[in-house]
C-alpha positions as CSV (number, residue, x, y, z in Angstrom):
1,M,-58.3,41.4,-17.0
2,K,-55.6,43.8,-16.3
3,E,-57.6,47.3,-17.4
4,A,-61.6,48.2,-18.1
5,F,-62.5,51.4,-20.3
6,I,-65.5,53.0,-21.3
7,E,-65.4,55.5,-23.8
8,P,-67.2,59.0,-22.9
9,R,-69.6,59.5,-25.6
10,V,-72.8,57.6,-26.7
11,G,-72.3,54.6,-28.3
12,G,-68.1,55.6,-27.1
13,R,-67.5,51.2,-26.0
14,W,-67.0,49.5,-22.8
15,Y,-64.3,46.9,-22.7
16,E,-61.4,45.2,-21.0
17,R,-57.4,45.0,-21.2
18,G,-56.1,41.8,-20.5
19,E,-52.3,41.7,-19.5
20,D,-52.4,40.7,-23.1
21,G,-53.2,42.8,-25.0
22,S,-56.3,40.9,-26.1
23,E,-59.9,43.2,-25.8
24,C,-63.1,41.9,-24.6
25,E,-66.3,43.9,-25.2
26,W,-68.6,44.5,-22.5
27,G,-71.5,46.4,-24.2
28,K,-71.9,50.1,-25.5
29,V,-72.4,53.8,-23.9
30,L,-76.4,54.8,-23.9
31,A,-76.4,57.5,-21.8
32,W,-73.1,59.2,-21.1
33,E,-74.3,62.7,-18.6
34,P,-71.6,64.4,-16.5
35,P,-71.3,64.7,-13.6
36,L,-75.0,62.5,-12.7
37,R,-74.8,59.3,-14.5
38,V,-73.9,57.2,-17.3
39,L,-76.2,54.5,-18.3
40,L,-74.1,51.1,-20.2
41,A,-75.4,48.1,-22.3
42,W,-74.2,45.0,-20.7
43,Q,-73.7,42.4,-23.1
44,I,-72.5,39.9,-21.4
45,N,-74.2,36.4,-20.8
46,H,-74.3,34.3,-17.8
47,R,-71.1,32.9,-18.9
48,F,-69.5,36.4,-18.5
49,K,-68.7,36.1,-22.6
50,Y,-69.9,39.2,-25.2
51,D,-73.2,38.4,-26.8
52,P,-74.6,40.8,-28.7
53,T,-77.8,39.4,-28.3
54,A,-77.9,39.6,-24.7
55,I,-78.6,42.6,-23.5
56,S,-79.3,44.4,-20.1
57,E,-78.3,47.6,-18.1
58,V,-76.2,49.3,-15.6
59,E,-76.6,52.6,-14.6
60,I,-74.2,54.6,-12.3
61,R,-75.4,57.6,-10.3
62,F,-73.2,59.9,-8.7
63,I,-74.9,61.7,-6.0
64,A,-73.4,65.0,-4.7
65,E,-73.8,65.1,-0.9
66,S,-71.5,67.4,0.6
67,E,-68.4,69.2,-0.4
68,G,-65.9,66.1,-1.4
69,V,-68.2,63.8,-0.6
70,T,-70.2,61.6,-3.6
71,L,-72.4,58.9,-3.1
72,V,-72.2,56.0,-6.2
73,E,-75.2,54.3,-7.0
74,L,-74.7,51.2,-9.5
75,E,-78.1,49.6,-11.1
76,H,-77.8,46.7,-12.9
77,R,-81.1,46.2,-14.6
78,H,-82.7,44.0,-17.0
79,L,-81.6,40.8,-16.3
80,E,-84.5,39.0,-17.0
81,R,-83.4,38.8,-21.1
82,L,-81.1,36.5,-20.4
83,G,-83.9,34.0,-19.8
84,G,-83.2,31.5,-17.3
85,D,-79.0,32.1,-17.5
86,A,-80.9,35.3,-16.0
87,S,-80.2,34.2,-11.8
88,E,-77.5,32.5,-13.1
89,L,-75.7,36.2,-13.9
90,R,-77.4,37.5,-10.8
91,Q,-75.4,35.5,-8.5
92,K,-72.5,36.3,-9.9
93,V,-72.4,39.9,-9.7
94,D,-73.7,40.4,-6.6
95,A,-70.4,37.5,-5.1
96,P,-68.0,39.5,-3.7
97,N,-66.2,39.7,-6.0
98,G,-68.7,41.3,-8.5
99,W,-70.0,44.7,-8.6
100,G,-68.9,45.3,-5.3
101,L,-65.5,44.4,-6.2
102,I,-65.5,47.1,-9.4
103,L,-67.3,49.7,-7.1
104,Q,-63.8,49.0,-4.5
105,T,-60.9,49.5,-7.5
106,Y,-63.4,52.7,-8.5
107,A,-63.4,54.5,-4.8
108,A,-58.9,53.3,-4.8
109,A,-58.5,55.1,-8.0
110,V,-60.4,57.7,-7.1
111,A,-58.5,58.3,-3.1
112,A,-55.1,57.6,-4.9
113,R,-55.9,61.1,-7.6
114,E,-56.9,62.9,-4.7
């Protein structure tokens, strides 16, 4: 993966673009409410392949704590919808290269813009 994109509107795509220019769908935007939150449908199965029938949700909330300081909360929910594969996916997204890495990358991008 080279880049990840979220189209800023309800119904927008959430996807990645690889080094070779190929794209992989991740899901779609369910709610777009700047500056407070975004709610995304995660349509990736336990093998990290796009699957339109595998739908969990990722909600990202932005909470102003003080001047120039924002807390970012990420909740990945409804993994039980994946049935027996839910536990495997949970382990993968909780791993050091899962959501933690995504949030670190986001924080670095924000810091670079300041």
